[in-house]
N, C-alpha and C positions, 0 to 999 in steps of 0.2 A: 504494499499498500504507498502512497506518496501524500504528504499532507503540506498545503501550501498555507500562504499567508491568512494572517486573520482576515476576515471580511464580515462585515457587521455583529462583528464582536463574536463572532465564533467561528473554529476553525472549521476549513473544509476540507472533508477527505476525499483522494481522489483513488481511485480505485485503478491499476494498470494492468489491462490484459492483454496479453498476445493471441491476436484472433487469426486463423486460419494456418497454426503451425504446420509443420513437417516434421515428422518423425522428433517431437519434443524439441525443434528448434526451429529459429527463422521466424515468419509470421510478420504481422503488421502490429505494434502497441497502439493502444486508444485508451485514453481518460473514460472514467467513469466516474460520473457524480452521482451517488444514491441521492431523495431525496431533495432534488433540488425547487420545491416549491417553494414560491416567496425568491428567486433571484432573479434580478430582473435583465434585461437583452446584455447591457455595459459589462453586468458583473461577471455573466457566464463568458464574452469574449474578452475578458481580463484574466480569468482564470485558465479559459485553453491557451491564451497568448504564454502564460507564466510555465504550463505544463508544458506547452512546445511541440506535441504529437501531433500529424497530421491531421487528428481527428480526437473531439473530447464530445461524448456523449450527455448530455444531462437530462437525467430521469426523474421525472415528477407523475404525480397522480392526474388522473382524468377524469370529467366528469362522467362521461359514458361509457367508463369504466375500460381497462386495459392501463396504458401509458402513454404521457406525454413523452415524445422524446424531442430534445433539439440540440443540433450536432453544430459544434464551430472548429473550424481549423485555427491556427492562431492570427489570422489575419480578417476572416470574415465568416458569417453565417454560412451553413450549407443545406440544403432542404433536406438532404437524406445521407446516408452513409451507410454503406455494409458493414466492413468488419466493425466499426464501433456500435452499431444494430447488433451482431453476432457476440460482440466482446460482453457488451452491457445484459441482454438475455442472458446469456452464460455465467456469467457474475450473478446474475441474479438468481439462476436455476441452482447452483453451488450455497446460495446463501439460503434455500429454500424460500424465495421471496416468489417465485413462480415453479409452477410443477408441470410435468410431463401434460401436454395438450395445446390449445389453441387459445391465444390471446390475439390483443390489437395493440400495435402501437402508433399511436397519432404524430403526425408531423406537420408542419406547415403546408407540404404538398397533401395531406388528408390522410385517412387511416389505411394501412396495411394489414396483412395478417401476420403474426409469428406463430410457428408451430415448435414447441420444444417436445424433443423427444431421445429419451436418454439423456436429459442434460445436453444434447445439442440444439442448437436453435437455428429454423429456417425461416428465411423470410421472402414474402413475397414480392414479386416483380410485376410488371405490367406485360400485356403482350405488346411485342414490338413495333416501333416505326422506324421506318429506313428512309433517311435524306440523303440522295444522290448528288453528285457537286454540279448539275444545272440549277437546282435550288439553293443554292452557299449565297446566297447575296452578295455575288459578286468574285467570294473565295474561288481560287481556281486549286486545281490538283497539284498545279506545279509550284503553287506557296504552300500548299501542306508538306508537299516533298522538301522544299526548299527550308522550311523549318525544322524538319529531320535530319538536314545533310544529306537528304538520299537524292536517287534519279530514277527515272524510270524501270529503270533495267532490275533495281533492287525490289521492285514490288511482286510479291505473290501471283505467278502466271494468271494472265483475266481476270483480277480482282482487282479493283481501284478502292481507295479511300471512300469510307461510307459512315455518315452520321447516322448512330442507332440509339434509339431512347426507349426505355423499358421505366420511365420515371424521371431518369437524368439523361441529358445527352451527352454521349462520347462519340470521337473521331477515331473511328477502328482504320488503323492501317497495317494489312498485312505482308510481309516482308519474305522473303525467297527462303531463308535459310536463318539459322540461330547465329550465325559468323555476324550477317549483316544488322541482325537484333542486337548482339553484344556491342557491335562497333558506332551504334548512334550517337550521334552528342548533338542532344537539343539545342536549338538556339530559344531559350525561353521567351525570350521578349517578344519573337515570331508568333509561337505558341499561343504566350498570351493574347496577342491580339487578336489571332485568328480565333481562340476560343469566345473573346469578347463578341464580337461580330456574330457570331453564330450559338451565344450561350451554350457555351460546351464546359462542364468540370473538364476535361480534359482529351488528352489521347491514349488510348491504348494501342500498342503497338505490338503485334502478335507475330509468332511464326509457327508451322504446322512441325516443324521439324522440334520435337522432345519428347524425352528418353522414357517418360513415364507418365505424360500427360496427354492429352487431346491440341493442347496448344499450351507455348512458354511465352511470357508477356512482359513488356515494361509500361508502365504510365506515367504522365506528366501532366500536371495541374498547375503552373504557375500561377494562373487566375488566382486560384486559391491557395497562394503561397507555400505550394508543393512541389518543388522541383523534379523527385519521383517518388513513388510510393511504393512498400514490398507486397502490398496485397487490398484490392480493392474490389470487393462482391459487388460494387454497383455498377461495377463494367466486366466484370466476368459474366454477371447475366446476358447483358446486350452480345459478348461475344458467342457466348453458348447459342443465343439464339440464330446469329450467323450461320455458323457452324452448320446448325440443321438445315437453316432456309436456301444457303446458298454456296455452299460449300461441301455437300455430301454427307455431313456425319447425321448418324441413323438414331445411336443410343439414345436410350430418357434420360439418362444421366451423362454430364461429360466432366473431366477434369481441367482446372488450367491453373498452369504453374504460373506464378511471379516471382520476381525480388532475386532472380537467379543472375542475372546482368548488373544489376544495382553496385555501386561502390558506397561500401562494402557491401558483400552480399547477404541476403536474407531471403534463403528460400520459402514461400508461400505455396500452400495448396489451396485451391478452391473447388470445391464440389457443387455442380450445378444441375438441379433437378426439372427438366422441362415438361410443363402440361401440356401436352397435344390433344387439340380435337379429333372427331372422326374424318375430318375436313384436309387432314393434314398440319392445320393452321397451329401456332403454337398461342395458347389463350394465356401464358403466364411463365416464370421462371423461378427458381425458389434455391438462389446461392445458400449453402450451410458451411457453417465451421466444423467442422468433425473434429477438430482439437482446440482447445483456448489453453493459454496457460498463464495463469495470473504472477503478475513479476511481484 
């Protein structure tokens, strides 16, 4: 547990939970503040900045049942966050605050289901919406590639970058091999400008060249003060949908690896269960943190 300075004459206790760990290592740390009722937005933002993790979740009660979750990066509120959701509900399950079964998280984006099973948290995401280059408000594929230091030949054959939204929007960019993914040196100012224009959380760059997963990824979100992140559940859902809808993945559950090519490396593993209707269309996705570790 981590405790920070006094606020409103009380000490605020912040749990630190690594979500999406692999083999009891790696993962992505999130701050978790339980009993956040009464904290004002400015106070939550100050606490998130003081802790310094990519996201901190503030958990409070909600009049309609379930829990209110407010998420903050070090520099701004973010509507929703996957790894902080998994961290918060896994933390509450370990403390006996929630039991196995279905509950609700309420965010500024509205309510979403969360299912607890054997202490694991499954979070609901919406059906995917795709936005291809002609609808990018003047942003070009060339500009997206330049922001990553890539050329057209570096892309996954036959698959251009695309914006995918399952509740939050990410620019998904497939590259041809792991070496290309590892060599990316992002131009953060350009990524931030494009993210502003298209209202993105950030970029999720992936390769299908992964030893024990369906894809290996890197995530860049400078608009939210995150140069690179080691596990992003809200991006893994869109990628799993893309793999199913446009890249031929057929399984009902996909595994996304992230963080291997960060410096320093922090390998994470995100499992995504897809809900697919009788017509073959995805109706939702459920990223899950199979393992979490309290720090």
